[in-house]
C-alpha positions as CSV (number, residue, x, y, z in Angstrom):
1,M,77.1,80.9,143.1
2,H,79.9,81.5,140.8
3,G,83.7,82.3,142.4
4,K,84.6,85.5,142.3
5,R,87.5,85.7,139.6
6,R,91.0,86.1,140.3
7,P,92.4,89.5,139.8
8,R,95.2,90.0,137.0
9,R,98.2,91.1,138.4
10,A,99.5,94.5,136.9
11,I,103.2,93.8,138.0
12,L,105.1,90.4,137.9
13,E,106.9,89.1,140.2
14,R,110.1,86.8,140.8
15,G,109.5,83.0,140.3
16,M,106.4,83.8,138.0
17,R,106.3,82.3,134.7
18,I,105.5,83.3,131.1
19,G,105.2,80.4,128.8
20,V,108.4,78.7,129.5
21,W,110.0,81.5,130.8
22,R,110.5,82.0,134.8
23,I,110.5,85.6,136.1
24,E,113.5,87.1,137.6
25,R,113.3,90.6,138.2
26,E,111.9,93.6,136.5
27,L,114.5,95.7,134.1
28,G,112.6,98.3,133.3
29,R,109.0,99.6,132.2
30,G,108.0,102.4,129.6
31,G,104.8,103.5,127.6
32,M,104.0,100.5,125.8
33,A,105.9,97.5,128.0
34,T,107.6,96.3,130.5
35,V,111.1,94.4,130.3
36,Y,112.1,91.7,132.7
37,A,115.1,89.2,133.2
38,V,114.0,86.2,132.6
39,V,115.4,81.9,132.6
40,H,114.0,79.3,130.6
41,T,112.6,77.0,132.6
42,R,113.9,73.5,130.7
43,F,117.1,74.2,129.3
44,G,118.3,78.0,131.8
45,K,118.6,79.9,128.9
46,R,118.8,83.7,130.4
47,A,116.8,86.5,128.2
48,A,114.9,89.9,128.2
49,L,110.9,89.2,128.0
50,K,109.0,92.6,126.7
51,L,105.7,92.3,127.8
52,A,102.9,94.8,126.4
53,H,100.6,96.6,129.0
54,R,97.0,95.7,128.7
55,A,96.3,99.0,127.4
56,T,97.9,101.6,125.2
57,S,96.9,105.5,124.8
58,D,95.5,104.9,121.0
59,Q,94.2,102.1,119.0
60,R,96.2,102.2,116.7
61,L,98.8,100.9,118.8
62,T,98.0,97.2,118.9
63,P,99.3,94.0,120.1
64,E,100.2,93.5,116.6
65,T,101.8,96.5,116.2
66,F,103.3,95.8,119.3
67,L,104.8,92.2,117.9
68,R,106.1,94.0,114.6
69,E,109.0,95.1,116.7
70,A,110.4,91.1,116.6
71,R,110.2,91.2,112.8
72,A,111.6,94.6,112.3
73,A,114.5,93.7,114.4
74,N,115.5,90.0,112.5
75,L,115.6,91.8,109.0
76,I,118.4,94.0,110.0
77,D,121.5,91.5,110.4
78,H,123.3,94.1,112.5
79,P,125.6,93.2,115.5
80,G,124.1,96.5,116.8
81,V,120.3,95.4,116.7
82,A,119.6,93.0,120.0
83,E,118.4,89.3,118.6
84,V,114.6,88.4,119.4
85,F,114.0,84.6,119.6
86,A,110.6,84.1,120.7
87,T,107.1,85.6,120.8
88,G,104.2,84.7,122.2
89,T,101.4,85.6,124.8
90,Y,100.3,86.3,128.2
91,E,96.6,87.0,129.6
92,G,96.1,88.2,125.8
93,R,99.1,90.6,126.1
94,P,102.3,90.0,123.4
95,Y,105.7,89.6,124.7
96,L,109.1,89.3,122.7
97,A,112.2,87.1,124.6
98,M,115.9,88.7,122.9
99,E,119.0,88.7,123.5
100,L,119.5,89.8,127.7
101,L,122.0,92.8,127.6
102,S,124.4,94.4,130.6
103,G,124.8,98.0,130.2
104,R,123.3,101.2,131.1
105,S,121.4,103.5,128.3
106,L,122.4,107.1,127.4
107,G,119.3,108.7,129.3
108,A,120.2,106.8,132.7
109,R,123.8,108.0,132.5
110,I,124.1,111.2,134.9
111,D,127.7,112.4,134.5
112,P,128.8,114.0,131.1
113,M,130.2,112.3,128.6
114,P,133.6,112.9,127.1
115,R,132.8,114.2,123.6
116,D,135.7,111.7,121.6
117,E,133.6,109.1,123.5
118,A,130.0,110.4,122.4
119,L,131.5,110.8,118.9
120,E,132.2,107.0,118.8
121,I,128.8,106.5,119.7
122,L,127.5,108.6,116.9
123,I,129.6,106.6,114.7
124,E,128.4,103.3,115.6
125,L,124.7,104.6,115.8
126,C,125.1,105.4,111.9
127,D,126.4,102.5,111.4
128,V,123.4,100.2,112.9
129,L,120.7,103.3,110.9
130,A,122.6,102.3,107.6
131,A,122.3,98.7,108.0
132,A,118.7,99.0,108.9
133,H,117.8,101.8,105.8
134,A,119.0,99.0,103.5
135,A,116.6,96.5,105.1
136,G,114.1,99.3,104.4
137,I,113.5,99.8,108.0
138,T,113.4,103.3,109.3
139,H,113.7,103.4,113.2
140,R,111.7,106.7,113.8
141,D,112.3,106.7,117.8
142,L,115.6,107.0,118.1
143,K,116.6,108.8,121.7
144,L,118.6,108.3,124.5
145,D,116.9,106.0,126.0
146,N,116.8,104.1,123.4
147,V,120.6,103.2,123.0
148,L,122.4,101.0,124.8
149,V,126.2,101.2,125.9
150,L,127.4,97.7,126.8
151,D,129.8,97.0,130.2
152,V,131.4,94.9,128.3
153,P,132.2,95.2,124.2
154,G,130.8,92.9,121.6
155,I,131.7,92.2,118.5
156,N,134.7,93.9,116.9
157,G,135.0,96.2,120.3
158,R,131.3,97.3,119.5
159,R,129.7,99.1,122.5
160,T,126.1,100.5,121.3
161,K,123.1,99.1,120.5
162,L,119.9,100.7,119.4
163,L,117.0,99.3,121.0
164,D,113.2,99.4,120.8
165,W,111.9,98.8,117.5
166,G,108.4,99.1,117.7
167,M,107.7,102.6,116.4
168,A,109.4,101.2,113.4
169,R,108.3,101.9,109.5
170,I,109.0,99.2,107.3
171,A,109.2,99.8,103.5
172,G,106.4,98.3,101.4
173,E,104.2,97.4,104.2
174,D,100.6,98.9,105.9
175,D,102.4,101.4,108.4
176,P,99.8,101.8,111.1
177,L,101.2,104.4,112.8
178,R,100.6,106.7,109.4
179,N,99.3,110.2,109.9
180,L,100.1,110.0,113.9
181,I,103.2,111.8,115.3
182,A,104.9,108.4,116.5
183,G,107.9,109.0,118.0
184,T,109.6,111.2,120.8
185,L,108.7,115.4,120.8
186,T,112.2,115.9,121.5
187,Y,113.5,114.2,118.6
188,V,110.6,114.2,116.0
189,A,111.3,115.4,112.0
190,P,109.2,118.3,110.6
191,E,107.8,115.3,108.2
192,Q,106.9,113.2,111.5
193,V,104.5,115.8,112.2
194,R,103.2,117.1,109.0
195,G,102.1,113.5,108.7
196,D,104.5,113.2,105.5
197,E,106.0,109.8,104.5
198,I,108.9,108.7,106.7
199,T,111.6,108.0,105.1
200,P,115.4,107.0,106.5
201,A,116.1,111.0,106.8
202,A,114.0,111.2,109.6
203,D,116.3,108.7,111.5
204,V,119.3,111.3,109.9
205,Y,117.5,114.2,111.7
206,A,116.7,112.5,115.7
207,L,120.4,111.6,115.1
208,A,121.2,115.1,115.2
209,V,119.0,115.3,118.0
210,L,120.7,113.2,120.0
211,A,124.0,114.4,118.8
212,Y,123.5,118.2,120.2
213,K,122.7,116.3,123.3
214,L,125.9,114.1,123.7
215,L,128.2,116.5,122.3
216,L,126.4,120.2,123.6
217,G,124.1,119.1,126.3
218,E,121.1,120.5,125.4
219,P,119.2,119.8,122.3
220,P,118.5,121.8,119.3
221,F,114.7,123.0,120.2
222,A,113.2,122.9,123.6
223,A,109.9,124.9,124.7
224,S,107.7,124.9,128.0
225,N,104.9,123.0,126.1
226,D,104.0,120.2,123.2
227,L,102.6,122.7,120.6
228,E,105.7,125.3,120.3
229,L,108.0,122.7,120.6
230,I,105.9,121.2,117.6
231,E,105.8,124.5,115.8
232,L,110.1,125.2,116.9
233,H,110.6,121.6,114.5
234,L,108.3,123.1,111.9
235,Q,109.8,126.9,111.6
236,A,112.8,127.5,113.5
237,Q,116.7,127.3,112.6
238,P,118.8,125.6,115.2
239,P,121.2,127.2,117.4
240,R,124.8,127.1,116.1
241,P,126.7,124.2,117.7
242,R,129.5,126.7,118.3
243,T,128.0,129.0,121.1
244,L,127.6,125.9,123.2
245,W,131.3,124.3,122.1
246,A,133.5,127.2,120.7
247,A,135.8,125.1,119.3
248,I,133.7,122.4,117.4
249,P,135.5,121.0,114.1
250,R,133.9,123.4,111.2
251,E,132.7,120.3,109.2
252,L,131.2,118.7,111.8
253,E,129.3,121.8,112.6
254,T,128.1,122.3,109.1
255,T,127.0,118.6,109.3
256,L,124.6,119.0,112.6
257,L,123.1,121.7,111.1
258,A,122.2,120.1,107.2
259,M,120.9,117.0,109.5
260,L,118.4,119.1,110.8
261,A,117.2,120.7,107.4
262,K,113.2,120.7,107.8
263,Q,113.4,119.2,104.1
264,P,113.9,115.2,104.3
265,A,115.9,116.1,101.0
266,D,117.9,118.5,102.1
267,R,119.7,116.3,104.6
268,P,123.0,114.6,104.4
269,A,123.6,110.9,103.7
270,L,124.7,108.7,106.7
271,H,128.2,108.2,104.7
272,E,128.8,111.8,105.5
273,V,127.7,112.0,108.5
274,V,130.5,109.6,109.7
275,R,132.7,111.2,107.9
276,A,132.2,114.5,109.6
277,L,132.2,112.6,112.9
278,S,135.2,110.4,112.4
279,H,137.4,114.0,111.4
280,A,136.1,115.3,114.1
281,R,137.3,112.3,116.4
282,S,140.7,112.5,115.2
283,Q,140.9,116.2,115.9
284,L,139.9,115.5,119.8
285,R,142.5,112.6,119.9
286,P,146.0,113.8,119.2
287,S,149.2,112.5,119.8
288,K,149.7,112.4,123.5
289,L,153.5,111.7,122.9
290,R,155.9,114.5,124.4
291,W,159.7,114.6,125.5
292,V,160.2,116.3,128.7
293,Q,164.2,117.3,129.7
294,P,164.6,115.5,133.3
295,P,166.3,117.9,135.9
296,A,169.4,116.1,136.1
297,P,170.8,113.2,133.7
298,I,171.0,109.3,134.6
299,H,174.4,108.4,135.6
300,G,176.1,105.4,133.8
301,I,173.6,106.3,130.4
302,G,175.0,109.2,129.1
303,R,174.6,113.5,130.0
304,L,171.1,113.4,127.9
305,A,168.1,111.4,129.4
306,L,164.5,111.8,128.3
307,R,161.6,110.6,129.9
308,L,158.6,109.7,127.6
309,F,154.9,110.3,128.3
310,A,152.1,108.1,126.4
311,S,148.6,107.2,126.1
312,R,148.1,103.1,126.2
313,R,148.4,103.4,122.5
314,E,151.6,104.5,122.6
315,R,153.5,103.0,125.2
316,V,154.8,99.9,123.1
317,A,156.5,102.5,120.3
318,G,157.5,104.5,122.8
319,A,159.1,101.7,124.7
320,A,160.7,100.6,121.4
321,L,162.5,104.6,121.3
322,L,163.3,104.8,124.6
323,L,165.6,101.3,123.9
324,A,166.9,102.6,120.7
325,L,167.8,105.6,122.6
326,T,169.4,103.6,125.9
327,V,171.2,101.7,123.1
328,A,172.7,104.8,121.4
329,S,173.8,105.8,124.9
330,L,175.4,102.9,125.9
331,L,177.4,102.3,122.5
332,G,178.4,106.2,122.9
333,V,179.7,105.4,126.0
334,F,181.6,101.9,125.7
335,S,183.0,103.7,122.0
336,A,184.6,106.2,124.3
């Protein structure tokens, strides 16, 4: 008599092992995989382990497709892409061991983001995408949930990581997702819907959708069902950003609308997008240096006294200026 076959666990618990990795806790799960915080059993390295689900919704989303994420991530030499340093299988399911990051995705944020911070994140994403496109890789699934904002800034003060390269299009290789609408419908470019060739311009379109959500509070297109949403991407013109942000800089508005062009060739290059974003950011961060006449003079210094209000970046310059005024005032007192 044969013994009963042990059932496979769908959810892995603390202390269980996947190869040389021991699970500490679950970090999150998506449509294709679950991510765990793990530690190496031999030398204690901590990592994030992304384990594919046993079944996917389409036969072309195979384990081999999942493992392409490791290759795509390592072809891009950029600090805004999480490092993938090991692959393997567990009960026939592929996994990736990657850099463990501390932060929250943009999709997990509840509080509205200040627009100057949103512009900074968009500029950093442009930098990541430019590196990917230079390596022949189109992300193809840019969205709020795939953008992680670090708790502690990393290299050069960067706070943004672009995650989940599992649907990436790698130039010069067979595309297992060809003729599929690969991506999230809110963000997909018209050519993704039509089944046309995917180019980096698809990421520019998705970045515009993400910018609408961050800067304006809602996507350019929304519908009650998928078919209607697809039709909007194919046919409808996006709403003008100034209907939701009256004071939006004109160059930024023009750029966002161009990024949503129906034809990929009509969309701006990333360096043009960065220029518009940077200009808007500079307009939202004017100098906060101002002088206020106090209600009464400060005795021993002179009749005129000034209070300086400055932002954190301006305090050093403000303090030096105040010291110079004080010395000048004192010299006037002594010379008198």
